[in-house]
VMD Tcl script that draws the C-alpha trace (Angstrom):
set ca {
  {0.14 0.07 0.03}
  {2.92 2.56 0.73}
  {3.94 1.80 -3.02}
  {0.22 2.36 -4.39}
  {-1.96 4.68 -2.02}
  {-0.20 7.97 -2.87}
  {-0.36 7.70 -6.70}
  {-3.88 7.45 -7.51}
  {-7.06 9.76 -7.66}
  {-6.31 13.16 -7.26}
  {-2.88 12.26 -6.11}
  {-1.69 10.55 -9.15}
  {1.34 12.72 -9.95}
  {0.94 12.72 -13.60}
  {-2.18 15.00 -13.07}
  {-1.96 16.07 -9.84}
  {-1.49 20.02 -10.05}
  {0.81 20.26 -7.19}
  {3.09 17.51 -8.38}
  {3.07 19.29 -11.98}
  {4.02 22.39 -10.40}
  {7.18 20.73 -8.62}
  {7.88 19.32 -12.10}
  {7.83 22.63 -14.03}
  {9.82 24.30 -11.51}
  {12.44 21.59 -12.25}
  {11.92 22.12 -15.86}
  {12.18 25.91 -15.68}
  {15.59 25.59 -14.08}
  {16.76 23.51 -17.03}
  {14.98 25.20 -20.03}
  {13.96 28.66 -18.61}
  {11.27 30.48 -19.74}
  {10.97 29.08 -23.31}
  {8.96 26.19 -21.95}
  {5.96 28.27 -20.33}
  {3.60 27.74 -23.21}
  {3.93 23.74 -22.75}
  {3.83 24.30 -19.19}
  {0.33 26.39 -19.21}
  {-1.03 23.58 -21.47}
  {-0.25 20.96 -18.98}
  {-2.19 22.68 -16.41}
  {-5.14 23.11 -18.43}
  {-4.96 19.30 -19.38}
  {-4.51 18.59 -15.67}
  {-7.86 20.49 -14.86}
  {-9.69 18.70 -17.54}
  {-8.72 15.40 -16.25}
  {-9.51 16.27 -12.63}
  {-12.93 17.22 -13.66}
  {-12.96 13.71 -15.39}
  {-12.39 12.19 -12.14}
  {-14.83 14.30 -10.14}
  {-17.79 13.71 -12.42}
  {-17.17 9.97 -12.82}
  {-16.77 9.68 -9.02}
  {-20.26 11.13 -8.68}
  {-21.44 8.98 -10.98}
  {-20.05 5.70 -9.49}
  {-20.91 6.91 -6.10}
  {-17.07 6.79 -5.08}
  {-15.73 9.05 -2.28}
  {-12.47 10.19 -3.61}
  {-9.49 10.32 -1.17}
  {-5.92 8.78 -0.37}
  {-6.65 5.29 1.13}
  {-4.77 2.64 2.81}
  {-7.99 0.42 2.87}
  {-7.90 -1.87 -0.15}
  {-11.48 -1.90 -0.66}
  {-11.66 1.96 -0.72}
  {-8.43 2.18 -2.98}
  {-9.84 -0.20 -5.43}
  {-13.05 2.15 -5.76}
  {-10.47 5.00 -6.34}
  {-8.92 2.94 -8.92}
  {-12.14 2.33 -10.73}
  {-12.68 6.11 -11.12}
  {-9.23 6.30 -12.29}
  {-9.94 4.08 -15.24}
  {-11.60 7.01 -16.84}
  {-8.44 8.81 -17.73}
  {-6.25 5.95 -18.11}
  {-5.80 6.20 -21.76}
  {-4.86 9.97 -21.35}
  {-3.03 10.49 -18.35}
  {0.36 9.95 -19.59}
  {0.35 12.43 -22.57}
  {2.25 15.43 -21.25}
  {4.87 13.23 -19.62}
  {5.52 11.72 -22.82}
  {5.54 15.19 -24.44}
  {8.18 16.61 -21.75}
  {10.36 13.44 -22.34}
  {10.46 14.08 -26.11}
  {11.60 17.64 -25.28}
  {14.10 16.81 -22.41}
  {15.66 13.81 -24.21}
  {17.26 16.00 -26.67}
  {18.56 18.50 -24.00}
  {22.39 18.50 -23.26}
  {23.09 20.29 -20.00}
  {24.91 19.81 -16.49}
  {22.46 17.92 -14.10}
  {20.72 19.84 -11.28}
  {21.59 18.49 -7.87}
  {18.56 17.93 -5.73}
  {17.53 16.13 -2.50}
  {13.93 15.38 -1.84}
  {12.72 15.23 1.92}
  {10.17 12.28 2.41}
  {10.19 10.81 -1.24}
  {8.24 8.01 -0.20}
  {8.20 5.07 -2.44}
  {9.15 7.42 -5.62}
  {5.78 8.79 -5.38}
  {6.75 11.79 -7.38}
  {10.27 10.57 -8.58}
  {8.23 8.07 -10.83}
  {6.93 10.97 -13.07}
  {10.32 12.80 -13.10}
  {11.61 9.68 -14.41}
  {8.69 9.30 -17.04}
  {8.88 12.88 -18.16}
  {12.59 12.66 -18.81}
  {13.75 14.69 -16.11}
  {15.69 11.68 -14.18}
  {18.92 12.02 -16.27}
  {19.22 15.78 -15.65}
  {19.02 15.49 -12.19}
  {21.83 14.27 -9.42}
  {19.06 12.97 -7.21}
  {18.93 11.74 -3.91}
  {15.55 10.70 -1.93}
  {15.22 10.36 1.62}
  {12.66 8.95 3.74}
  {12.36 7.61 7.19}
  {10.60 4.39 6.18}
  {12.93 1.35 5.14}
  {9.83 0.04 3.10}
  {9.36 3.26 1.15}
  {13.06 3.31 0.20}
  {12.86 -0.49 -0.65}
  {9.86 0.10 -2.90}
  {11.71 3.15 -4.32}
  {14.72 1.34 -5.26}
  {12.97 -1.57 -6.78}
  {11.07 1.04 -8.92}
  {14.10 2.93 -10.00}
  {17.43 1.53 -9.31}
  {18.92 4.07 -11.59}
  {18.50 6.77 -8.75}
  {19.76 6.97 -5.36}
  {17.41 6.68 -2.29}
  {18.41 6.28 1.41}
  {16.88 5.96 4.75}
  {17.20 9.42 6.42}
  {15.92 11.70 9.13}
  {15.20 14.98 7.72}
  {15.85 16.49 11.16}
  {19.42 15.45 10.61}
  {20.81 14.78 7.48}
  {24.87 14.12 6.98}
  {25.32 16.36 3.65}
  {27.30 19.53 3.98}
  {25.75 22.89 4.17}
  {24.90 23.78 0.35}
  {25.27 20.09 -0.98}
  {22.29 20.53 -3.43}
  {21.12 23.08 -5.82}
  {17.45 22.31 -4.63}
  {15.54 20.80 -1.92}
  {11.95 19.43 -2.77}
  {9.97 18.61 0.11}
  {6.04 17.78 -0.73}
  {3.09 17.54 2.07}
  {5.55 16.77 5.09}
  {5.67 19.74 7.10}
  {2.26 19.65 8.32}
  {2.55 16.37 9.98}
  {5.40 17.35 12.35}
  {5.41 19.02 15.60}
  {6.09 22.82 15.33}
  {9.61 22.56 16.75}
  {10.34 19.45 14.31}
  {8.78 21.35 11.48}
  {11.03 24.45 12.03}
  {14.14 22.20 12.25}
  {13.11 20.34 8.98}
  {12.95 23.72 7.51}
  {16.32 25.09 8.70}
  {17.78 21.60 7.35}
  {16.21 22.31 4.10}
  {17.59 25.82 3.76}
  {20.97 24.47 5.07}
  {21.22 21.97 2.45}
  {19.94 24.35 -0.38}
  {22.51 26.28 -2.75}
  {19.96 27.77 -4.87}
  {16.36 27.05 -3.39}
  {13.59 25.25 -2.30}
  {10.43 23.61 -3.93}
  {7.65 23.06 -1.21}
  {4.40 21.93 -1.43}
  {1.75 22.08 1.45}
  {-1.33 20.30 1.97}
  {-2.79 22.19 4.73}
  {-1.97 26.15 4.69}
  {-3.61 29.24 5.37}
  {-3.29 32.94 5.30}
  {-3.21 32.89 9.38}
  {-1.14 34.80 11.73}
  {-0.08 31.44 13.65}
  {0.10 27.88 12.90}
  {-2.81 25.66 14.10}
  {-1.61 22.62 15.88}
  {-3.31 19.35 16.01}
  {-1.61 16.17 17.24}
  {-2.94 12.81 16.19}
  {-1.19 9.85 17.97}
  {2.23 9.61 16.32}
  {2.20 12.55 14.19}
  {0.41 15.62 13.63}
  {-2.05 17.27 11.21}
  {-1.38 20.82 11.46}
  {-2.47 24.05 9.62}
  {0.60 26.03 8.76}
  {0.69 29.80 8.79}
  {1.65 30.89 5.21}
  {3.07 34.35 6.69}
  {5.14 32.48 9.46}
  {6.72 30.19 6.82}
  {7.49 33.15 4.40}
  {9.40 34.73 7.50}
  {11.39 31.96 8.10}
  {12.54 31.56 4.50}
  {13.28 35.29 4.52}
  {15.42 34.91 7.69}
  {17.18 32.00 5.71}
  {17.95 34.39 2.64}
  {15.24 32.77 0.36}
  {13.81 36.24 -0.53}
  {12.84 35.45 -4.05}
  {9.53 33.50 -3.93}
  {6.68 32.03 -6.06}
  {3.53 31.76 -3.85}
  {0.69 29.91 -5.33}
  {-2.42 29.18 -3.16}
  {-3.43 26.33 -5.75}
  {-7.45 26.27 -5.39}
  {-7.46 30.39 -5.57}
  {-5.18 30.31 -8.56}
  {-6.97 27.37 -10.61}
  {-10.32 29.20 -10.04}
  {-8.75 32.98 -10.85}
  {-6.44 32.18 -13.75}
  {-7.82 29.08 -15.16}
  {-11.60 29.25 -14.34}
  {-11.62 26.05 -12.32}
  {-13.70 26.14 -9.05}
  {-13.43 22.58 -7.95}
  {-9.83 21.92 -6.78}
  {-9.92 18.99 -4.47}
  {-7.91 20.82 -1.77}
  {-8.69 24.26 -0.83}
  {-5.91 24.59 1.44}
  {-2.98 23.64 -0.88}
  {-0.14 25.78 -1.56}
  {3.13 25.43 -3.34}
  {6.14 27.93 -2.74}
  {9.54 28.13 -4.86}
  {11.91 30.18 -2.80}
  {15.38 31.03 -4.02}
  {18.31 32.94 -3.15}
  {18.58 34.23 -6.45}
  {15.81 34.53 -9.24}
  {16.40 31.42 -11.57}
  {13.16 29.52 -11.36}
  {10.70 32.00 -10.42}
  {11.01 34.61 -13.54}
  {10.71 31.39 -15.65}
  {7.59 29.60 -14.66}
  {4.45 31.34 -16.03}
  {2.21 29.87 -12.94}
  {1.66 33.54 -11.08}
  {-1.53 34.61 -9.47}
  {-2.41 37.63 -10.90}
  {-4.50 39.84 -8.14}
  {-7.64 41.28 -9.69}
  {-7.45 45.35 -10.50}
  {-8.50 47.67 -7.75}
}
mol new
graphics top color blue
foreach p $ca { graphics top sphere $p radius 0.5 }
foreach p [lrange $ca 0 end-1] q [lrange $ca 1 end] { graphics top cylinder $p $q radius 0.2 }
display resetview
């Protein structure tokens, strides 16, 4: 289930908007602004397929979610069948583009990489050969799954609160949907560790963030399900020297820029934070505030 439950339904990294935004950030680092048109096309494509999932789930009476329960997971997979013949269209298009690219690889560490949940589409989209990649996860089972799927990449069991590489050992740090599961103290420590390791920038996704002055802390047995304060996270990024930022409240951006009101997660945010502007000006995905 670790290998499967985070890669289906709305969490399918081929069509999950936040997974796409992470890939676009890395592609922008390689190609610059010239890839912007294809990036926007892919977001529109993802919106279309997410709407297919939403309406198909309603027709089949399936409650979409991320489930470890095999019966519930199988129901989500029945919904997924409605996009099975189309979901790989853009990973194939990116691979065609990136296979021709000759450039030095970007060094990257991914925190809480899971069972190569996002790396599998990095590879499908042709990003793999252009990344000097290391994925770390606390779960030995996740790392075993990741190594089985992608023996060409590096995956290691590791604690993101204390990692051995030197300061600035990687160009970028990627961390998706992990900080909300940590205590506030551990979250700050993990973010400090990400900033310590990142020579150029951070690519971060959050599943539970709000425009609130403080973090809302909720303990759930062995882990947390917190709502993080966007201003407090940005203040901490400022303090670490990552002042160039792309900040996307995903649901608001999809509705305002792409006219799509049905984002599955109203609290999802993506933040790209850099020491110097490289990715941020090259990515077309900026939230345009309405005129006064």
